[in-house]
Structure formats: structure tokens, C-alpha cells
C-alpha positions in Angstrom: 84.8 122.2 119.8 81.4 120.6 119.6 82.6 117.5 121.4 84.1 119.5 124.3 80.8 121.3 124.7 78.8 118.1 124.7 81.2 116.5 127.2 80.7 119.4 129.6 76.9 119.4 129.3 76.3 115.7 129.7 77.3 115.5 133.4 74.9 118.3 134.3 72.0 116.6 132.5 72.7 113.3 134.1 73.0 114.7 137.6 69.6 116.5 137.1 68.0 113.2 136.2 69.3 111.5 139.3 67.6 113.9 141.7 64.1 113.0 142.9 61.9 115.9 144.1 59.9 115.8 147.3 56.2 115.4 146.8 53.8 116.7 149.6 50.1 116.4 149.2 47.0 116.8 151.4 46.0 118.2 154.7 48.8 118.6 157.3 47.2 118.0 160.7 48.7 116.8 164.0 47.4 114.5 166.8 47.4 117.6 169.0 45.0 119.4 166.6 42.9 116.3 166.1 42.6 115.7 169.9 40.7 119.0 170.2 38.0 117.8 167.9 35.3 116.1 169.9 32.0 114.3 169.1 29.1 116.7 169.1 31.0 119.6 167.5 29.3 121.1 164.4 31.0 121.2 161.0 32.0 124.9 161.4 33.8 124.2 164.7 35.7 121.2 163.2 36.7 123.2 160.1 38.1 126.0 162.4 40.2 123.5 164.3 41.7 121.4 161.5 40.8 123.1 158.3 38.8 122.2 155.2 38.8 118.4 154.4 40.9 117.2 151.4 38.0 115.1 150.2 34.2 115.7 150.3 32.0 113.2 148.5 28.8 114.7 147.2 27.2 111.2 147.6 28.4 110.8 151.2 28.0 114.3 152.7 28.3 113.1 156.2 31.9 112.0 155.7 35.0 114.2 155.6 38.5 112.8 154.7 41.7 114.4 155.7 44.6 112.8 153.9 48.3 113.6 153.9 51.2 112.1 151.9 54.8 112.9 151.8 57.3 111.3 149.4 60.7 112.6 150.3 62.9 112.0 147.3 64.0 108.4 147.2 62.8 107.7 150.7 59.7 105.8 151.8 56.3 107.5 151.5 54.8 108.7 154.8 51.0 109.0 154.8 48.0 109.1 157.2 44.3 109.7 157.0 41.6 110.9 159.4 38.0 110.2 158.4 35.3 112.2 160.2 31.7 111.1 160.3 28.8 113.4 160.9 25.1 113.1 161.6 22.7 116.1 161.5 25.8 118.3 161.1 27.3 117.1 164.3 30.5 115.0 164.6 29.8 111.3 165.5 33.3 109.8 165.3 36.8 109.9 163.9 38.6 107.0 162.3 42.4 107.2 162.0 44.6 105.4 159.5 48.3 105.6 159.9 50.5 107.4 162.5 49.4 111.0 162.8 52.3 113.2 164.1 52.0 114.2 167.7 53.1 117.9 167.5 55.5 118.7 164.7 53.9 118.7 161.3 55.8 116.9 158.5 57.6 119.5 156.4 59.8 119.6 153.4 63.4 120.1 154.2 65.0 123.1 152.5 67.6 122.2 149.9 70.9 124.0 150.0 
């Protein structure tokens, strides 16, 4: 009886180990949102348009980093970064790293 029970449980355990979960981290922003952010805006205006930055460095207070990463199961990781530089609480420039989505934000697909 014990062997039958074990033989029924093992396939379920193995199938659970084979599934990789989706891992989403960071700030979800789009190119459309980022295009509204212009040099000369103050920090409050920027925060209202694209939200609070993922990273703020206490040693570099004039730099905000918005980072996004999505690892969908066994597929390749998608990531991008937008770094904003300020001077006297006004935006100087934006540096982009990676393809920022035009309109649709990356989302986790619902599992059925």
C-alpha cells in the first residue's frame, strides 16, 4: 500500500519542480510615460509622472534609477533602466539602457 501511495505522489512532486515561476522586479514605466518627462522639471513633477525611483543613492542624491526586470519562467530575461540626473532639484538629462516598451507595460501572464 505504501508503494502505491509513493508512486502516486512522485509524479506530482516532479512536475512541481519542473515549473519555473515568473519573477518581476522594479519600476514598470513606458516610453510614452518617459517622453512626458522633460529637462527643467522638478523632482515632484517627475515623481508624479513616472513614480518613485527604484534606487536612490544617499551619496549621489542627484541621480534617480528606474530599473525593471522580468524573468518569465524559462524564457530570457527582459530588462531596462532609465537613469535621471538632477541639478538644483531640476532634471538635467535622462540616460536609457535597454529597450523601454512604447505603450504596453510588461505584465505577467495569468496562468490557467
